[in-house]
C-alpha positions, 0 to 999 in steps of 0.5 A: 472633266475634260483636258488636253495631252500635247506632244510638244517640239514640232513644226507646224505647217498650213493654213489656218482661219481666224474664227469670228470674234468673240465680244464681238459677236456677244455685244450683236447677238444682244441687240437683236433685242432692240427690235422685232424683225428678223436679224441675220448674223453670219461669222458667229464664232461656236463656242461655250461662251457665245452659245450660252447667249443664245441659249439665254435668248432662246429662254426668255422667247426669242426666235433663233433659226440655225442653218448652221453652227456660224450663222443665227437668225434670230427674231424677238418678235415674242419676248417674257420678261417674266423668266428675267427673274427665275432661278433657270435665268439666273443661274444661266445669266451668272456663268456668263459675263455676257449676259450684262449687256442683254440689260441695254436693248432689255431697257431700252425697248421693255423700259426693264431689265435684271442684271444679274450678278456676272460670270466669266475669268477669274482674272479680278475684280469686273466692276459693273458700274460704268453700266449702272451709273449709264442706266441711271444718268439715262432716267433708270431707277435701281434697286439692288436684291442682295439674295439673289444678287441680282439689280433691277432697273426699270424705266418710265422711258429713259432720256438722252443725256451728257454721260462722260464714263469714268472709264472706257469700258467696251461691255459698259459703253456697248450696254449705254449705245444700246439703251440709249439708241431707243430714249427720247432726245440725243445721248452724247457718250464721252470717253467711250470705248472705240474697239472695233467690236463697238464700231461693229456695232454702231455700224450694225445698229444704224443699219437697222434706223439708229442716229449713231455719230461720231463711230471709231472716236471716242466721243458719240452722238446719239439722237434716239429713234421710235423703231429699229428694223431687221438686218444683216451682220457678218463678225469680224474675225477674232483679233485675239485668236489672230495674235494667238496664232501668230505667238504660236507660230513664232514659238513653234518654228513654224510656216503658217499662213493665216487668212482671212485677217481683216487687217485694217481693224487689227490696230497695234497688234501686228507691230507689238508681236514685231517688238518681239523680234517675230517676223510677220508678212501681211499678204493682201488681207492675210498673214505669213509668218514664215519659220524663224531660227530665233526671235530678238526683242527690241529695246527703246532707243536708248537702250531700256528694256521694252514694255509691253503694257495694256491700253484701252484702244488705239491702245494694246488689248489686254487679252494678248497680254498672256500671249506674249509674255509665253512667246517671249520666253523663247525670245532673245532678249528681256520684255516687263509685261505691265498688266493694268487692268486685271490683278490676276491675269498674271498668276499663270506665269508659276506654271511656265516657271515650273516649265523652264521659264524665266518669269519674275513676277514682281507684282500681280501687275508686272512680269519681267521675262528673260528669254532663253534665247531657244538654248533651253526647251520648255519642258511637259508637265502637268497644268490647269486652265486658269481662263481663257486667256491664259489657259491658250498661252499654256497651250502654246507653251505646251507645243512649243516643249518637249515632251507631254504636257497635260493641260486640264480645265479646258472648258475654259479653252474651248469658252474663247476658242472653237475647235481648237484641237481640230483646228492645230491638228490640221497644221500638224500639231500632235494634240488630243482631248482626254 
């Protein structure tokens, strides 16, 4: 098992380009199953979760050409559905939560699908009800096999219907969209997720012949079609990585330019970091974070303590709350972090407390952070990465800390951030993989 060894306290400088968006990549790559023609996808992040999904597609017979590490040409013209119940497929798909999104296109095109008990981050309950109920309302029958934790779906043909989702699940919305584009008749999805990743998926599907209206809103109207075609698609830059780099620059008092950010798709992310007192300048499609001696957390107009919480798009993404929390530890002022969606995502704060941060974990969903105002530096310690986002938050803390830190279980970080150690070294960070 690899670890990162980080010598902290160094100011960084230079330019860094964000990778392609992981969450979008998982959806788009799943959608290639909807057509037997070639689909070319560019700006693919070279990370474990995405590479594992590509290997899953290969395992069921999808042809994959990879001219470079960030480009794939897919063709699903000879898929072997029998592989779906194999122990090998179960083992591979069970380690990757994104594998659940193969079910929608499978059900839409091949009229049957298997969903394994999903893997991924250990950040609390992540239920599949939105997916399962959506498929059933479209006309699929479900059987659960408890002996191998598989859900089996089959249908004589999906039929369009009205769906009011119980929650605006991003993966649930994506899965239902991919199933509905080949269903007979019209499907209306209300309370749909409308994240940029969902918008990108809808635009890609419309280019290959789907008929989806309401893109960008929480009500999608999908008129089923008989056949879809090939296309080319470029994945957006990863907004979570962009937010991570903003936080890292502020925390380490660095002067950094983040290139090619597709700023129009970042929503409230820049404003949330400004609420922490972080200066950032948007220049064209780049974001410049200048070196800043101290950043001061804003208060509400009545003087109340700022609360930053997650909320479905266009609210603040839950994937950046861990970053905001760690950045607040060196700010001037206090903030309450409220993680509504996942009850285990704040449990990594014990490592930050060991490093000298002043944090009160109120309950599994809320943490109060009292900024140190740079009067006391965090100190390097040995720690372990519990999930992707917490892992990068701990890495940011280590980069700003005094002395040496060891971060174990960095496979979790590699699942979501490509070549992160090499890219940070190019900015002047002292980090090595051991």
